[in-house]
C-alpha positions as CSV (number, residue, x, y, z in Angstrom):
1,M,32.3,-142.4,-35.4
2,F,29.5,-141.1,-37.4
3,K,29.7,-137.4,-35.4
4,Y,33.8,-137.4,-37.1
5,V,34.1,-135.7,-40.5
6,T,36.8,-137.7,-41.2
7,F,35.3,-141.1,-40.7
8,R,31.8,-140.0,-42.7
9,S,34.0,-138.7,-45.7
10,G,36.0,-142.2,-45.5
11,V,32.6,-143.9,-45.6
12,A,31.5,-141.6,-48.4
13,L,34.7,-142.3,-50.3
14,V,34.3,-145.9,-50.2
15,L,30.7,-146.5,-50.5
16,S,30.4,-143.9,-54.0
17,L,33.5,-146.1,-55.4
18,L,31.9,-148.9,-54.5
19,I,28.3,-147.9,-55.8
20,S,29.8,-146.7,-59.1
21,T,31.3,-150.1,-60.1
22,I,28.6,-151.6,-59.2
23,I,25.8,-150.2,-60.4
24,G,27.8,-148.9,-63.5
25,R,27.7,-152.4,-65.1
26,K,23.9,-152.2,-64.6
27,I,23.2,-149.1,-66.5
28,I,25.9,-149.8,-68.8
29,D,23.7,-152.4,-69.9
30,K,20.7,-150.9,-70.1
31,L,22.0,-147.7,-72.4
32,Q,23.0,-150.5,-74.4
33,K,19.6,-151.9,-74.7
34,A,18.2,-149.0,-75.1
35,Q,20.6,-148.1,-77.9
36,I,21.6,-145.0,-76.1
37,G,24.6,-144.6,-78.0
38,E,27.4,-142.0,-78.9
39,V,27.1,-140.7,-82.6
40,V,30.6,-139.8,-83.8
41,R,31.3,-138.0,-86.8
42,D,34.2,-138.6,-89.2
43,L,36.9,-135.8,-88.0
44,G,39.7,-138.1,-89.1
45,L,40.9,-138.5,-85.6
46,E,42.9,-142.0,-84.4
47,G,40.8,-144.5,-83.1
48,Q,37.8,-142.4,-83.3
49,L,35.5,-144.4,-85.2
50,S,35.9,-147.1,-82.8
51,K,34.0,-144.6,-80.3
52,K,31.0,-145.4,-82.4
53,G,27.7,-146.8,-80.3
54,T,29.1,-146.5,-77.0
55,P,26.6,-146.0,-74.7
56,T,26.3,-142.4,-73.6
57,M,24.3,-140.2,-70.6
58,G,26.5,-142.4,-68.4
59,G,26.8,-139.2,-66.0
60,I,23.7,-140.9,-64.2
61,I,26.2,-143.3,-63.0
62,I,28.1,-140.4,-61.4
63,I,25.1,-138.6,-60.1
64,I,24.0,-141.7,-58.2
65,S,27.0,-142.1,-56.6
66,I,27.5,-139.1,-55.7
67,L,23.8,-138.7,-54.0
68,L,23.3,-141.7,-52.2
69,P,26.7,-141.8,-49.7
70,V,25.1,-137.9,-49.2
71,L,22.1,-138.4,-48.5
72,L,23.2,-141.5,-46.0
73,L,26.4,-139.4,-44.0
74,A,25.9,-135.7,-44.3
75,R,23.8,-133.7,-42.5
76,L,21.1,-132.8,-44.2
77,D,20.6,-129.5,-42.4
78,N,23.7,-127.9,-43.4
79,V,23.4,-125.3,-45.5
80,Y,26.2,-126.1,-47.3
81,I,25.1,-129.5,-48.4
82,L,21.6,-128.9,-49.1
83,L,22.7,-126.2,-52.1
84,M,25.3,-128.8,-53.4
85,L,22.4,-131.1,-53.9
86,I,20.5,-128.9,-55.4
87,A,23.1,-128.2,-58.0
88,T,23.9,-131.8,-58.6
89,I,20.0,-132.3,-59.5
90,W,20.0,-129.2,-61.2
91,L,22.7,-130.0,-63.5
92,G,22.0,-133.3,-63.8
93,T,18.8,-132.9,-65.3
94,L,20.0,-130.0,-67.4
95,G,23.0,-132.4,-69.0
96,F,20.8,-135.4,-69.1
97,A,17.8,-133.1,-71.0
98,D,20.4,-132.2,-73.7
99,D,22.0,-136.0,-74.2
100,Y,17.7,-136.7,-74.7
101,I,17.5,-134.6,-77.3
102,K,20.9,-135.6,-78.9
103,V,19.9,-139.2,-78.7
104,F,16.3,-139.3,-79.2
105,R,15.6,-136.7,-81.1
106,K,18.5,-137.8,-83.2
107,D,19.5,-133.3,-83.0
108,K,23.2,-132.9,-82.8
109,D,22.8,-129.8,-81.5
110,G,20.7,-130.6,-78.0
111,L,19.4,-128.2,-76.3
112,R,19.6,-124.5,-77.2
113,G,22.7,-122.9,-76.3
114,W,20.3,-119.8,-74.8
115,F,18.3,-122.2,-72.4
116,K,21.2,-124.0,-71.2
117,I,22.5,-120.4,-70.1
118,I,18.9,-119.6,-68.6
119,A,18.9,-122.7,-66.3
120,Q,22.9,-122.2,-65.4
121,V,22.0,-118.3,-64.7
122,G,19.3,-119.7,-62.6
123,L,21.7,-122.0,-60.3
124,G,24.0,-118.8,-59.9
125,L,20.7,-117.0,-58.5
126,I,20.1,-119.4,-56.2
127,V,23.9,-120.1,-54.9
128,G,24.4,-116.4,-54.7
129,G,21.6,-115.6,-53.5
130,V,20.9,-118.1,-50.7
131,L,25.2,-117.6,-49.7
132,F,24.3,-113.3,-49.5
133,F,20.8,-113.9,-47.4
134,S,21.0,-117.2,-45.0
135,P,21.8,-116.7,-41.7
136,D,23.5,-119.5,-41.4
137,V,26.5,-119.1,-43.9
138,V,28.9,-116.7,-41.8
139,I,32.9,-116.0,-41.7
140,R,35.0,-115.7,-39.2
141,P,38.4,-113.7,-40.6
142,N,41.8,-114.2,-40.2
143,Q,43.8,-111.4,-39.3
144,E,47.6,-110.9,-39.5
145,V,49.8,-110.6,-36.0
146,V,52.8,-108.3,-36.6
147,R,55.4,-107.2,-34.1
148,N,58.7,-105.6,-35.1
149,D,57.7,-106.0,-39.2
150,F,57.2,-109.6,-38.6
151,V,53.9,-111.6,-39.0
152,E,54.2,-113.9,-35.9
153,E,50.6,-115.2,-36.0
154,V,47.4,-115.4,-37.6
155,A,44.7,-114.9,-35.3
156,I,41.0,-115.9,-36.3
157,H,38.2,-113.4,-35.6
158,S,36.2,-114.9,-32.4
159,E,33.1,-113.7,-33.9
160,S,31.3,-114.6,-37.0
161,R,29.9,-112.1,-39.4
162,K,28.3,-112.2,-42.7
163,S,30.3,-111.0,-45.7
164,V,31.5,-111.4,-49.4
165,E,35.0,-111.7,-48.8
166,T,36.9,-114.5,-50.5
167,T,40.4,-115.7,-50.7
168,I,42.7,-114.0,-53.4
169,P,46.2,-116.1,-53.7
170,F,49.6,-114.4,-54.2
171,L,49.2,-111.5,-51.9
172,K,49.9,-110.9,-48.5
173,N,46.4,-109.5,-47.4
174,N,44.7,-112.3,-49.1
175,N,40.8,-111.3,-48.4
176,F,39.4,-109.5,-50.7
177,D,36.0,-108.1,-50.4
178,Y,33.8,-107.8,-53.3
179,E,32.0,-104.9,-51.2
180,S,35.0,-102.9,-51.8
181,L,34.5,-103.1,-55.7
182,V,30.7,-101.0,-55.0
183,G,32.4,-98.6,-52.3
184,F,31.1,-95.6,-54.4
185,M,27.4,-96.7,-54.2
186,G,27.5,-95.2,-50.2
187,K,24.8,-96.3,-48.1
188,H,23.6,-98.7,-51.1
189,K,26.8,-100.6,-51.5
190,K,25.6,-103.6,-49.2
191,E,23.1,-104.1,-51.3
192,A,25.1,-103.4,-54.6
193,A,27.6,-105.8,-53.5
194,C,24.8,-108.4,-53.5
195,V,24.5,-108.0,-57.5
196,V,28.1,-108.4,-57.5
197,F,28.6,-111.4,-55.6
198,I,25.5,-113.2,-57.4
199,L,26.6,-111.9,-60.7
200,I,30.1,-113.7,-60.1
201,A,28.7,-116.7,-58.8
202,I,27.0,-117.1,-61.9
203,F,29.7,-116.5,-64.1
204,I,31.9,-119.3,-62.2
205,I,29.1,-121.6,-62.4
206,T,28.8,-121.0,-66.3
207,A,32.3,-121.0,-67.2
208,V,33.5,-123.6,-65.3
209,S,30.6,-126.2,-66.3
210,N,31.1,-125.1,-69.7
211,G,34.7,-125.7,-69.5
212,A,34.4,-129.1,-68.0
213,N,31.6,-129.9,-71.1
214,L,34.8,-129.0,-73.4
215,T,37.3,-130.9,-71.8
216,D,35.3,-134.1,-72.2
217,G,36.4,-135.5,-75.3
218,L,38.9,-138.3,-75.1
219,D,38.3,-141.4,-72.8
220,G,38.8,-140.6,-69.1
221,L,39.8,-137.3,-69.1
222,A,36.6,-135.1,-68.0
223,A,36.5,-137.7,-64.9
224,G,40.4,-137.9,-64.3
225,S,40.8,-134.0,-63.9
226,S,37.5,-133.9,-61.9
227,A,38.5,-136.2,-59.6
228,I,42.1,-134.4,-59.0
229,I,40.3,-131.3,-58.7
230,G,37.5,-132.6,-56.5
231,V,40.9,-133.8,-54.3
232,A,42.5,-130.3,-53.8
233,L,38.5,-128.8,-52.8
234,G,38.3,-131.3,-50.2
235,I,41.5,-130.7,-48.4
236,L,40.6,-126.8,-48.6
237,A,37.0,-127.2,-47.4
238,Y,38.8,-129.1,-44.3
239,M,41.3,-126.9,-43.4
240,S,38.5,-124.2,-44.1
241,S,36.5,-125.8,-41.4
242,H,39.1,-125.8,-38.7
243,V,40.4,-123.2,-36.6
244,N,43.8,-124.0,-36.2
245,F,44.5,-125.4,-39.7
246,A,42.6,-122.2,-41.2
247,S,45.0,-119.7,-39.2
248,Y,48.3,-121.7,-40.4
249,L,47.1,-121.5,-44.0
250,N,46.3,-117.7,-43.0
251,I,42.1,-118.3,-44.7
252,M,39.0,-117.0,-43.1
253,Y,37.3,-119.7,-41.1
254,I,33.9,-121.4,-42.1
255,P,31.5,-122.8,-39.8
256,G,29.6,-125.4,-41.0
257,C,31.3,-126.3,-43.8
258,E,33.4,-129.1,-42.8
259,E,30.2,-131.0,-44.2
260,L,31.2,-130.5,-47.9
261,V,34.0,-132.6,-47.0
262,V,31.2,-135.4,-46.9
263,Y,30.4,-134.4,-50.2
264,A,33.7,-133.9,-51.9
265,A,34.8,-137.3,-50.8
266,A,31.6,-138.7,-52.4
267,F,32.5,-136.4,-55.6
268,I,36.1,-138.2,-56.1
269,G,34.6,-141.6,-55.3
270,A,31.8,-141.3,-58.0
271,T,34.6,-140.2,-60.2
272,V,37.3,-142.3,-59.6
273,G,34.9,-145.5,-60.0
274,F,33.6,-144.1,-63.1
275,L,36.9,-144.3,-64.4
276,W,36.8,-148.1,-64.1
277,Y,34.3,-147.8,-67.4
278,N,35.1,-144.5,-68.9
279,S,39.1,-145.5,-68.9
280,H,40.4,-146.3,-72.4
281,P,39.0,-148.2,-74.3
282,A,35.7,-146.2,-72.7
283,Q,32.5,-148.4,-72.0
284,V,30.3,-145.7,-71.4
285,F,30.4,-141.9,-72.0
286,M,29.4,-139.4,-69.1
287,G,27.6,-137.0,-71.7
288,D,26.2,-133.5,-70.9
289,T,24.4,-135.2,-68.1
290,G,27.8,-135.9,-66.2
291,S,30.1,-132.9,-68.2
292,L,27.5,-129.9,-67.3
293,M,27.5,-131.1,-63.6
294,L,31.1,-131.9,-62.8
295,G,31.7,-128.3,-63.8
296,G,28.7,-126.8,-62.1
297,I,29.8,-128.8,-58.5
298,I,33.3,-127.5,-58.8
299,G,32.4,-124.2,-59.5
300,V,29.5,-123.6,-56.5
301,F,32.2,-125.7,-54.2
302,A,34.7,-123.1,-55.0
303,I,32.4,-120.4,-54.2
304,M,31.0,-121.6,-51.1
305,I,34.3,-122.1,-49.0
306,R,35.2,-118.7,-50.9
307,K,38.2,-120.1,-53.0
308,E,36.7,-119.5,-56.5
309,L,39.5,-116.6,-57.4
310,L,41.7,-120.1,-57.4
311,L,39.9,-121.7,-59.8
312,P,41.9,-120.4,-63.0
313,I,45.1,-121.9,-61.8
314,L,42.8,-125.6,-60.2
315,C,40.9,-125.6,-63.1
316,G,43.6,-124.7,-65.4
317,V,42.9,-127.8,-67.5
318,F,39.2,-126.5,-68.4
319,L,40.6,-123.0,-68.8
320,V,42.8,-123.8,-71.4
321,E,40.5,-126.4,-73.3
322,T,37.9,-122.8,-73.3
323,L,40.7,-121.0,-74.5
324,S,41.7,-123.1,-77.4
325,V,38.0,-122.8,-78.7
326,M,37.7,-119.3,-78.1
327,I,41.2,-118.2,-80.0
328,Q,40.5,-120.6,-82.5
329,V,37.4,-119.5,-83.6
330,T,38.5,-115.8,-83.0
331,W,41.3,-116.5,-85.4
332,F,39.3,-117.9,-87.7
333,K,36.6,-115.4,-88.0
334,Y,39.5,-112.7,-88.3
335,T,41.5,-114.4,-90.9
336,K,38.5,-115.2,-93.3
337,K,37.5,-111.4,-92.7
338,K,40.6,-109.9,-93.6
339,Y,42.3,-113.0,-95.8
340,G,39.0,-114.5,-97.4
341,E,39.8,-117.8,-96.0
342,G,39.8,-118.7,-92.4
343,R,42.9,-120.1,-90.8
344,R,44.1,-122.0,-87.9
345,V,45.9,-121.7,-84.5
346,F,45.7,-125.0,-83.8
347,R,44.7,-128.2,-86.3
348,M,41.8,-129.2,-84.6
349,T,40.0,-127.8,-80.8
350,P,39.4,-128.4,-77.9
351,I,42.8,-128.8,-77.8
352,H,43.3,-132.0,-76.6
353,H,42.1,-133.1,-80.4
354,H,45.3,-131.4,-81.3
355,F,47.5,-133.6,-80.2
356,Q,45.3,-136.7,-82.1
357,K,45.9,-134.3,-85.4
358,A,49.0,-135.7,-87.4
359,G,51.1,-132.6,-88.6
360,D,51.2,-134.1,-92.1
361,G,50.5,-130.8,-93.8
362,S,46.6,-131.4,-94.8
363,I,45.9,-128.7,-92.6
364,N,47.7,-125.7,-92.0
365,S,47.7,-124.5,-88.6
366,L,49.9,-121.8,-86.7
367,M,50.6,-124.6,-84.2
368,K,52.9,-127.3,-85.6
369,W,54.2,-129.2,-82.7
370,P,53.6,-132.2,-82.5
371,V,54.6,-133.7,-85.8
372,R,53.4,-137.2,-84.9
373,V,49.9,-138.2,-83.7
374,I,50.1,-138.8,-79.5
375,P,48.0,-141.9,-78.7
376,E,45.1,-141.0,-76.7
377,S,45.9,-142.2,-73.6
378,K,48.8,-140.8,-73.3
379,I,47.0,-137.8,-73.7
380,V,44.8,-137.9,-71.0
381,V,47.8,-139.1,-68.6
382,R,49.7,-136.5,-69.6
383,F,46.7,-134.1,-68.6
384,W,46.0,-135.5,-65.1
385,I,49.9,-134.9,-64.5
386,V,49.7,-131.4,-65.9
387,G,45.9,-131.3,-63.2
388,I,47.9,-132.8,-60.1
389,I,50.3,-130.3,-60.3
390,L,48.2,-127.4,-60.6
391,A,46.3,-128.9,-57.8
392,V,49.4,-128.3,-55.4
393,L,50.0,-125.2,-56.9
394,T,46.5,-123.8,-55.7
395,I,47.5,-125.3,-52.4
396,V,51.1,-123.9,-52.5
397,T,49.3,-120.4,-53.3
398,L,48.2,-120.1,-50.0
399,K,51.6,-119.7,-48.5
400,M,53.4,-118.0,-51.5
401,R,52.7,-114.7,-50.7
């Protein structure tokens, strides 16, 4: 039975759920004894002050719940699994260091921004470099068979090859080769394509990791959203590792990526299990230990299965959270320079906090809706619903061309 990916994935899912719920209580008790509590600033949000002292750094629960099932059930000689383990530990350590400085050194800013960026860039270099140079990382492209101006079938090439191709949504010929961006480099285009691919890997890992970090502001929001994204990525990984399914969806076949389904199952189980304690009212927060790691894992996973260009849709919740902060800061600086005082687009960012602020006129913002405060649990569930819609849309886009 252990020869089958589906069986090992199912066991990984159940095992990660059990681990997260069983060890979660013990870790929370230890965090409370160590007085590792959340420092809360009074921002005038409903129920905010009640969160003061809630244990943070709960991302440790997620890390353990992912690593143990993967180490037990996945093939550790698989290059994709090795990279995922490196990414999990790398970003988990980065987030842990950030939380440690905030909690124990009483520095609310945590790690300096440049240090986080250096660490994320370093991971991007490792992931991009290994995927580009490793002989174990190959693909078999999909090719449409057209007869009488009608696509009768999709054939998967019989030979594997090294390539920096990826899947692009909505287009009929949906394979995009990064090498085409540097065709002008002539005989050096292969080396230039390597640089482009690594730079894209760095950007995606950094962007998604920080997007998840910004989303972690309400009970269960980041964990639930990540679980939904994990389900979609697991489905895409399974489809990409099966010749017939890859042919049906008209996507490239990626030998060896079936092991990522085991990782995705552990990821889903760990995040859902974490919700046992993190759902409203939260008994523990994941902190940067969890949020930086979750986002980075999603970015690395998507790059490996060549679906990174689908992330703006799949991670739409993370994207909107990030854009809301960028828009707010840009508009505030612009209006302060032009009018002498800063003005806001939203009452507060990231945008999930906007819905917690009452429209009582105390804050002048361009976005006036909603007038009344929306309860935190309702905001979270609505964001989850949006995430589910985006996840389904991400998979559907592969047939919408």
